[in-house]
C-alpha positions, 0 to 999 in steps of 0.5 A, spaced: 522 504 516 521 511 516 518 516 521 512 520 518 510 526 523 503 528 525 499 532 521 493 533 517 491 533 510 485 532 505 484 525 504 480 522 498 478 526 492 472 528 488 474 525 481 472 518 483 465 516 487 469 511 491 474 516 493 469 522 495 468 526 498 475 529 499 475 531 507 480 533 512 483 528 516 488 529 522 494 524 523 494 525 531 501 521 532 507 520 528 508 513 526 514 509 522 512 505 516 516 501 511 520 505 506 519 499 501 513 494 500 515 487 504 519 483 499 519 475 498 526 475 502 522 478 508 516 474 507 519 468 506 523 468 513 516 468 516 513 463 512 519 458 513 519 460 521 512 459 522 510 453 517 506 458 513 506 457 505 511 461 501 507 465 496 507 463 488 512 468 485 508 467 478 515 466 475 517 473 476 523 472 481 523 472 489 528 476 493 527 483 492 521 483 489 515 485 493 511 479 495 505 477 492 499 472 492 498 474 500 491 475 503 489 480 508 489 474 513 496 472 511 498 480 512 495 479 519 499 473 521 505 476 518 505 483 522 503 478 528 509 474 527 514 480 526 511 483 533 512 477 537 519 476 534 521 484 535 517 486 541 515 492 537 508 493 535 507 492 527 501 492 523 498 494 517 497 502 516 490 505 516 487 508 510 488 515 512 496 513 514 497 510 508 494 516 504 498 521 508 505 517 507 504 516 500 502 523 498 508 525 501 505 532 502 503 533 495 496 535 494 496 532 487 494 524 486 501 523 484 506 525 489 510 528 483 505 533 482 503 532 475 499 526 471 505 524 467 508 518 470 513 516 465 519 513 468 516 514 475 512 508 476 511 501 474 504 501 471 501 498 465 499 504 461 502 511 461 508 509 465 513 507 460 515 501 465 521 497 463 517 491 466 511 492 462 509 490 454 503 490 450 502 483 452 504 482 459 505 486 466 510 484 472 513 487 478 519 490 478 524 490 484 522 494 490 526 501 490 527 501 483 524 508 482 525 514 486 522 515 493 517 520 495 519 526 499 517 522 505 522 516 503 517 511 501 518 507 494 513 504 490 507 508 493 504 508 486 504 502 482 508 496 482 504 492 487 497 495 490 498 494 498 493 491 503 491 496 509 487 495 515 480 498 513 474 495 512 472 497 505 466 501 503 465 505 497 466 513 499 468 516 505 464 518 511 464 526 511 465 526 519 470 521 519 476 525 520 481 521 524 486 516 522 483 510 525 481 504 521 474 503 519 472 497 522 465 493 521 461 487 523 462 481 519 467 485 514 469 481 508 472 486 503 478 490 505 481 496 502 487 496 497 491 502 496 496 504 491 494 501 484 499 496 481 503 494 475 497 492 472 493 498 472 494 505 468 497 511 470 490 514 472 489 508 477 495 509 481 494 515 485 494 516 492 486 517 492 485 511 488 482 505 492 478 498 491 476 493 496 478 485 495 475 479 499 480 478 505 482 471 503 483 473 496 490 472 494 492 476 487 499 477 483 498 484 483 497 485 491 502 486 497 504 489 503 507 495 507 507 495 514 507 500 520 510 500 526 507 504 532 512 509 536 512 509 543 
């Protein structure tokens, strides 16, 4: 985990309708966030301890690769177990917390500040990733590429990541806090960061989509937040 301090930033962008409008958000409290995407090693300990199913690795390998084929509901069970085991409060990040941490103080969609993603992330087109070729795309081990200025690995590409919020296209211009968006009977939850199956223009910190909270996908995983006293 790494501690991300309080602050403010411009969330979203106007280049996509579902990520607009760009708006100011205040992160009022510091939080700790996992430097790596949760790995199969980490998730399998939970699954074996609780009797939950071990997710399919799609033949790409387990150990230090990011866990995949886990739903938003699975992620909730994981953070609840982690909280019970440690006596600390773990949860998924809100969209605002996730984007603030992923940007690493950059105002650009990609934290390294340019649109050139070659050698910097695992994505389908534009990254020149060693884990991709013309006919297939797979995950790479977590931490394979350089971390962002906050010390977070793989916030762009590799696997997309569940966050806490209910998904709706676009933002409410009046929502300027870091609280997650919750709605009655919410079925779509937000996914951030793009994945190894996405092109470079869809792995930026502003890119988002919504998935059914029960869906399990080979390009979506988990990153967790720990609340600080």
